C-alpha positions in Angstrom: 10.9 29.0 -15.6 8.4 26.8 -13.8 11.0 24.1 -13.3 13.4 26.7 -11.7 10.6 27.8 -9.4 9.9 24.3 -8.3 13.6 23.6 -7.8 13.8 26.7 -5.7 10.9 25.5 -3.6 12.7 22.2 -2.9 15.9 24.1 -2.1 14.0 26.3 0.4 13.0 23.1 2.1 16.7 22.2 2.5 17.1 19.6 -0.3 19.0 19.6 -3.5 16.7 19.1 -6.5 17.9 16.0 -8.3 15.0 14.1 -9.9 13.5 14.9 -13.3 10.0 16.1 -13.5 8.7 13.7 -16.1 5.4 12.6 -14.5 2.0 14.0 -15.6 -1.4 13.7 -14.0 -2.2 10.3 -15.6 1.2 8.8 -14.9 1.2 10.0 -11.2 -2.4 8.6 -10.9 -0.9 5.4 -12.4 1.6 5.2 -9.6 -1.1 5.9 -6.9 -3.8 3.6 -8.2 -1.3 1.2 -9.7 0.0 0.4 -6.2 -3.3 0.4 -4.3 -5.3 -1.3 -7.1 -8.2 -2.1 -4.7 -10.0 -4.5 -6.9 -6.9 -6.6 -7.3 -6.4 -6.5 -3.5 -10.0 -7.7 -3.1 -9.4 -10.4 -5.7 -6.3 -11.6 -3.8 -8.2 -11.8 -0.5 -11.7 -12.3 -1.7 -12.6 -15.4 0.2 -10.2 -15.0 3.1 -12.7 -12.9 5.0 -15.7 -15.1 4.5 -15.1 -17.0 7.8 -15.4 -13.6 9.6 -18.8 -12.8 8.2 -19.4 -14.1 4.7 -19.6 -12.1 1.5 -21.4 -9.3 3.4 -18.2 -8.7 5.3 -16.3 -7.9 2.1 -19.1 -5.9 0.6 -19.8 -3.7 3.7 -16.1 -3.8 4.7 -15.3 -2.1 1.4 -17.8 0.7 2.1 -16.4 1.2 5.6 -12.7 1.1 4.7 -13.2 3.2 1.6 -14.9 5.9 3.7 -12.0 5.8 6.2 -9.6 5.9 3.3 -11.3 8.9 1.8 -10.8 10.8 5.1 -7.2 9.7 5.2 -6.8 10.8 1.6 -8.2 14.2 2.4 -5.7 14.5 5.2 -2.7 13.4 3.0 -3.9 15.6 0.2 -4.0 18.7 2.4 -0.5 18.1 3.7 1.0 17.2 0.4 -0.5 20.4 -1.1 0.9 22.5 1.7 4.3 20.8 1.8 5.0 19.0 -1.5 8.1 17.0 -0.8 9.1 13.4 -1.6 9.6 12.7 2.1 5.8 12.8 2.6 4.8 11.9 6.1 8.1 12.2 7.8 8.9 15.6 6.2 5.5 16.9 7.3 6.2 15.7 10.8 9.6 17.6 10.8 7.8 20.7 9.7 4.8 20.5 12.0 6.0 18.9 15.3 7.4 21.0 18.2 11.1 21.6 17.5 12.1 19.8 20.7 10.5 16.5 19.4 10.5 17.1 15.6 13.6 15.0 14.9 12.5 12.0 16.9 9.0 11.9 15.6 10.1 12.6 12.0 12.6 9.7 12.2 10.0 7.4 13.7 7.4 8.3 11.1 9.9 7.9 8.2 11.1 4.5 9.5 7.6 3.2 10.0 6.6 4.3 6.6 9.5 2.7 4.9 9.1 -0.5 6.8 5.4 -0.5 5.9 6.3 -0.1 2.2 8.7 -3.0 2.3 6.3 -5.4 3.8 3.4 -4.2 1.7 5.4 -4.6 -1.5 6.4 -8.1 -0.4 2.8 -9.1 0.3 1.8 -8.0 -3.2 4.6 -9.9 -4.9 3.7 -13.0 -2.9 0.1 -12.6 -4.1 1.4 -12.7 -7.7 3.6 -15.7 -7.0 0.7 -17.6 -5.5 -1.4 -16.8 -8.6 1.3 -18.1 -10.9 1.7 -21.4 -8.9 -2.1 -21.6 -8.6 -2.5 -21.4 -12.4 -0.1 -24.3 -12.7 -2.0 -26.3 -10.1 -5.3 -25.7 -11.8 -3.9 -27.0 -15.1 -2.2 -30.0 -13.4 -5.3 -31.1 -11.5 -6.2 -31.9 -7.8 -3.3 -34.3 -7.4 -0.9 -31.4 -7.5 0.0 -30.1 -4.1 1.1 -26.4 -3.8 4.0 -26.1 -1.3 5.4 -22.9 0.2 8.8 -23.3 -1.5 7.2 -23.2 -4.9 5.6 -19.8 -4.1 8.9 -18.7 -2.6 10.9 -19.5 -5.7 8.4 -17.8 -7.9 8.3 -14.8 -5.6 12.1 -14.3 -5.7 12.1 -14.6 -9.5 9.3 -12.0 -9.9 11.0 -9.6 -7.4 14.2 -9.8 -9.4 12.5 -9.4 -12.8 10.2 -6.5 -11.8 13.3 -4.8 -10.2 14.4 -3.8 -13.8 11.2 -1.9 -14.5 12.3 0.8 -12.1 15.9 1.1 -13.2 15.5 3.7 -16.1 13.6 6.8 -15.0 12.5 7.9 -18.4 10.3 4.8 -18.9 8.6 5.0 -15.5 5.8 7.5 -16.5 4.8 5.4 -19.5 4.9 2.2 -17.4 2.7 3.8 -14.8 0.2 4.9 -17.4 0.1 1.4 -18.9 -0.4 -0.1 -15.5 -3.4 2.1 -14.9 -5.0 1.3 -18.2 -4.2 -2.4 -17.8 -5.9 -2.5 -14.4 -9.1 -0.8 -15.7 -9.2 -3.0 -18.8 -8.7 -6.2 -16.8 -11.3 -5.2 -14.3 -13.9 -4.5 -17.0 -13.2 -7.7 -19.0 -13.1 -10.0 -16.0 -16.3 -8.6 -14.4 -18.3 -8.7 -17.7 -17.1 -12.2 -18.7 -17.8 -13.8 -15.3 -21.3 -12.1 -14.9 -22.3 -12.9 -18.5 -21.3 -16.6 -18.5 -22.9 -17.1 -15.0 -26.4 -16.2 -16.2 -29.0 -18.5 -14.6 -26.6 -19.6 -11.8 -26.5 -16.4 -9.7 -26.6 -16.5 -5.9 -29.4 -14.8 -4.1 -29.1 -11.2 -2.8 -29.6 -12.6 0.7 -26.4 -14.6 0.3 -24.4 -11.6 -0.9 -25.8 -8.8 1.3 -27.5 -10.3 4.3 -26.2 -13.8 5.3 -23.7 -13.6 8.1 -21.3 -16.6 8.6 -19.2 -16.5 11.7 -16.7 -19.3 11.6 -14.0 -17.5 13.7 -14.9 -18.9 17.1 -15.6 -15.4 18.5 -18.9 -15.4 20.4 -19.4 -11.8 19.4 -20.4 -11.3 15.7 -19.2 -7.7 16.0 -15.7 -8.7 16.9 -15.7 -11.4 14.2 -16.7 -8.7 11.7 -14.1 -6.2 12.9 -11.3 -8.7 12.8 -12.2 -9.6 9.2 -11.9 -5.9 8.1 -8.2 -6.5 7.7 -8.9 -8.0 4.3 -10.6 -5.1 2.6 -8.3 -2.7 4.5 -5.3 -4.4 2.8 -6.9 -3.4 -0.5 -6.9 0.3 0.4 -3.5 0.6 2.0 -0.5 2.5 0.5 -2.6 5.5 -0.6 0.4 7.8 0.3 2.4 6.5 -2.7 1.8 9.5 -4.9 3.1 11.9 -2.2 6.6 10.5 -2.6 6.6 11.5 -6.3 6.2 15.2 -5.5 9.6 16.1 -6.8 9.0 14.3 -10.2 5.8 16.1 -11.2 4.8 19.6 -12.3 2.4 21.4 -9.9 2.7 18.8 -7.1 0.5 20.9 -4.9 -2.3 20.2 -7.3 -1.4 16.9 -9.0 -0.7 14.9 -5.8 -4.1 15.5 -4.3 -5.7 14.6 -7.6 -3.8 11.3 -7.6 -4.6 10.5 -4.0 -8.3 11.2 -4.2 -8.6 9.6 -7.6 -6.9 6.5 -6.2 -9.5 6.2 -3.5 -12.5 6.9 -5.8 -11.5 4.5 -8.5 -10.5 1.9 -5.9 -14.0 2.0 -4.3 -15.9 1.9 -7.6 -13.9 -1.0 -9.0 -13.6 -3.1 -5.8 -17.2 -2.7 -4.8 -18.6 -3.7 -8.2 -16.0 -6.5 -8.6 -16.8 -8.0 -5.2 -20.5 -8.0 -5.8 -20.2 -9.5 -9.2 -17.8 -12.3 -8.0 -20.0 -13.2 -5.0 -23.1 -13.4 -7.1 -21.3 -15.8 -9.5 -20.0 -18.3 -6.9 -21.6 -21.7 -7.5 -20.0 -23.9 -4.8 -18.5 -22.0 -1.8 -17.3 -25.1 0.0 -15.2 -26.1 -3.0 -13.6 -22.7 -3.2 -12.8 -22.6 0.5 -11.1 -26.0 0.1 -9.3 -24.9 -3.0 -6.3 -27.0 -4.0 -4.9 -24.2 -6.1 -4.4 -21.8 -3.2 -6.0 -19.1 -5.3 -9.8 -19.0 -4.6 -10.5 -16.3 -7.3 -9.1 -18.7 -9.8 -11.6 -21.3 -8.7 -14.4 -18.8 -9.0 -13.4 -18.2 -12.6 -13.2 -22.0 -13.2 -16.7 -22.5 -11.7 -18.2 -19.7 -13.8 -16.6 -20.5 -17.1 -16.4 -24.3 -16.7 -13.2 -24.1 -18.7 -9.6 -24.2 -17.5 -8.2 -22.2 -20.5 -10.8 -19.5 -19.8 -10.1 -19.4 -16.1 -6.3 -19.2 -16.8 -6.9 -16.3 -19.3 -8.8 -14.3 -16.7 -6.2 -15.0 -14.0 -3.5 -13.9 -16.5 -5.2 -10.5 -16.7 -5.0 -10.3 -12.9 -1.3 -11.1 -13.1 -0.8 -8.4 -15.7 -2.5 -6.0 -13.3 -0.4 -7.3 -10.4 2.8 -6.7 -12.2 1.9 -3.0 -12.5 1.1 -3.0 -8.8 4.4 -4.4 -7.7 6.3 -2.1 -10.1 4.5 0.9 -8.5 5.4 -0.6 -5.1 9.0 -0.7 -5.9 8.9 2.9 -7.1 7.2 3.8 -3.8 9.6 2.1 -1.5 12.6 3.4 -3.4 11.5 7.0 -3.2 10.7 6.6 0.5 14.2 5.1 1.1 15.9 7.8 -0.9 14.1 10.8 0.6 14.5 9.4 4.2 18.2 8.9 3.5 18.6 12.5 2.6 18.2 13.3 6.2 20.4 10.3 7.2 17.5 8.2 8.5 19.0 4.9 7.6 22.4 3.3 8.1 24.4 3.8 4.9 22.4 6.8 3.9 25.2 8.4 1.9 24.6 5.6 -0.6 20.9 5.4 -0.5 20.5 9.1 -0.9 22.3 9.2 -4.3 20.5 9.6 -7.6 22.2 7.7 -10.4 23.2 10.3 -13.1 22.5 8.0 -16.1 19.4 6.2 -14.8 17.8 9.3 -13.3 16.5 7.4 -10.3 17.7 6.6 -6.8 19.2 3.3 -8.0 21.0 2.3 -4.8 17.8 3.0 -2.7 16.0 0.8 -5.2 18.5 -2.0 -4.8 18.3 -1.9 -1.0 14.5 -1.9 -1.0 14.3 -4.8 -3.4 16.8 -6.7 -1.3 14.7 -6.2 1.8 11.6 -7.4 0.0 13.5 -10.6 -1.0 14.4 -11.1 2.7 10.8 -10.8 3.7 10.1 -13.7 1.3 12.3 -15.9 3.6 9.9 -15.1 6.5 7.0 -16.4 4.3 9.0 -19.6 3.7 9.8 -20.0 7.4 6.3 -19.4 8.7 3.1 -18.3 6.9 1.6 -17.5 10.3 4.4 -15.0 11.0 4.0 -13.7 7.5 0.3 -13.0 7.8 1.0 -11.2 11.1 3.6 -9.1 9.3 1.1 -8.0 6.7 -1.2 -6.9 9.4 1.6 -5.0 11.1 2.6 -3.3 7.9 -1.0 -1.9 7.5 -0.8 -0.5 11.1 2.7 1.0 10.4 1.4 2.9 7.4 -1.6 4.1 9.4 0.7 5.3 12.2 2.8 7.2 9.7 -0.3 9.0 8.6 -1.5 9.7 12.1 1.8 11.2 13.4 1.9 14.2 11.1 -1.9 14.6 11.5 -1.5 14.9 15.2 1.3 17.4 14.7 -0.9 19.4 12.3 -3.7 19.7 14.9 -1.3 20.6 17.7 0.3 23.3 15.7 -3.0 24.6 14.4 -4.4 24.2 11.0 -4.6 28.0 10.5 -1.0 28.4 11.6 0.5 27.0 8.4 0.5 28.2 4.7 -2.4 26.3 3.0 -2.0 24.7 -0.4 -4.5 24.8 -3.2 -6.2 21.7 -1.8 -7.6 22.7 1.6 -11.0 21.8 2.9 -11.4 23.8 6.1 -13.7 22.3 8.7 -14.3 19.2 6.7 -10.5 18.7 6.6 -10.4 19.0 10.4 -13.1 16.3 10.6 -11.0 14.1 8.3 -8.0 14.7 10.5 -9.8 13.4 13.5 -11.1 10.4 11.6 -7.6 9.6 10.5 -6.3 9.5 14.0 -9.4 7.6 15.3 -9.2 5.0 12.6 -5.5 4.4 13.3 -6.2 3.8 17.0 -9.1 1.5 16.1 -7.0 -0.5 13.6 -3.9 -0.8 15.8 -6.0 -2.3 18.6 -8.5 -4.6 16.8 -6.2 -5.8 14.0 -4.0 -7.3 16.6 -6.8 -9.6 17.9 -6.6 -13.3 17.0 -8.2 -14.2 13.7 -9.9 -17.3 15.2 -10.6 -18.9 18.5 -9.4 -21.0 20.3 -5.9 -19.7 19.8 -2.9 -21.9 19.0 0.7 -21.2 18.1 -0.2 -21.9 14.4 -3.2 -19.5 14.1 -2.2 -16.8 16.5 -2.0 -13.2 15.3 1.5 -12.1 16.1 1.0 -8.6 14.7 1.4 -6.9 18.1 4.6 -8.8 18.8 5.9 -7.9 15.4 5.0 -4.2 15.8 6.4 -3.9 19.3 9.7 -5.6 18.2 10.2 -3.2 15.3 9.3 -0.1 17.3 11.7 -1.1 20.1 14.5 -1.6 17.6 13.8 1.8 16.0 13.9 3.5 19.5 17.1 1.7 20.4 18.7 2.7 17.1 17.6 6.3 17.7 19.3 6.6 21.0 22.4 4.6 20.0 23.1 6.3 16.7 20.1 8.0 15.1 19.8 11.2 17.1 23.5 11.9 16.4 23.3 11.6 12.6 19.7 12.4 11.7 19.6 15.9 10.2 17.9 18.4 12.6 15.6 21.3 11.7 18.5 23.7 12.4 20.8 21.9 10.0 18.2 21.9 7.3 17.6 25.6 7.9 21.2 26.4 7.4 21.5 24.2 4.3 18.3 25.6 2.7 19.7 29.1 2.9 22.8 28.0 1.0 20.8 26.1 -1.6 18.3 29.0 -2.0 21.2 31.4 -2.7 22.6 29.0 -5.3 19.3 28.7 -7.2 18.5 32.4 -6.9 
């Protein structure tokens, strides 16, 4: 009976219920935290931000970004509880925006969210590939030189192999749970091992919490700190992933907010403790910054354990965690592609909006998304500077996709919609404004150059990348999108037909 009621709810929204509701609270949390995996994100970019402020940047950056992410999580949780739909941000925009502009802003929101998911998944997959090549480099010795094509080949192989984890829908809930448990197990083992074996060689509290190192070239330490926040922010991006599983879980109005807020809470606890532990255990920072492996965290393990096999074992645990992260990323991007295509948001939507009858998943959307991830790898091979700018751009795209429906919610009036079981009243309003403010802040400061003086090889091209993508989306909208994208009136007509069928 419950399944019929949920299917009826989806039909009332104008969509045909097609996906199986096989996810429970732990498996949906596995998708949410499995993708965000904040301590893994910090591990992948642990030393990158040191030039912008030292270890204290990462430590206090985690606190700042986690606080902002909690506010964003509240906003997403309220919306997902009120409007549980796999479309997430773009669907909320369609429901909340003024009718005259709803289609355009819904389309822009969906396109930015999917683009952000592609680039974010690609960056995670490249982090794994770098780890694999780094492990080989550590074992081979300092004479081995890591080259971009090695990471590229490993990246493509990983993307192809992990593709198959998402093909059969009935296995996904178990895979998501295993990914969650693997991440927490790896975090616990790595943290305890590194801290225990480093006894007697700990850094001072001043080095971890107070010492500020500005090697960016910015005369303002504040700007140097802000620019460096991109690193901890990468570790808390993608917190919308659970919202796109709304049609595959019982009681989505309750379970999705649990997954979102649980993701932020677990992410903060693990990443904060992990970062402090790793920085206290660094023995030679200069050696790590000049790492020949290309994976600084691997060098930290090696310094702490003084054993290559031991360091490789700990890095292997990180790679196991990262596999779950990329698997969740593929699930996320496929659901975004599928749901957006139901409203004809992408060229070829009639293919991407199909659910394979045997697999029980949007297989064609998954193939398209993984193909796009593979193409992003070509950008990494062509220019790592452009790739780094792309990663920054994808974070801003995701933030924009959160801010658009939030603005629409405030314009419509929070009390003018039907509230879900998760609704925080005035505190929710405060979180809405924080979400919008943080988005504006990030879109401005994350486009600043990472270092000065600026050259073509160290320039931050995030603004160029973002403007280019947005101009393309606007051009596509006027040339084709506005003619084929399903309007609110069309959805209204179709939901009446679907509702009659299910009743």
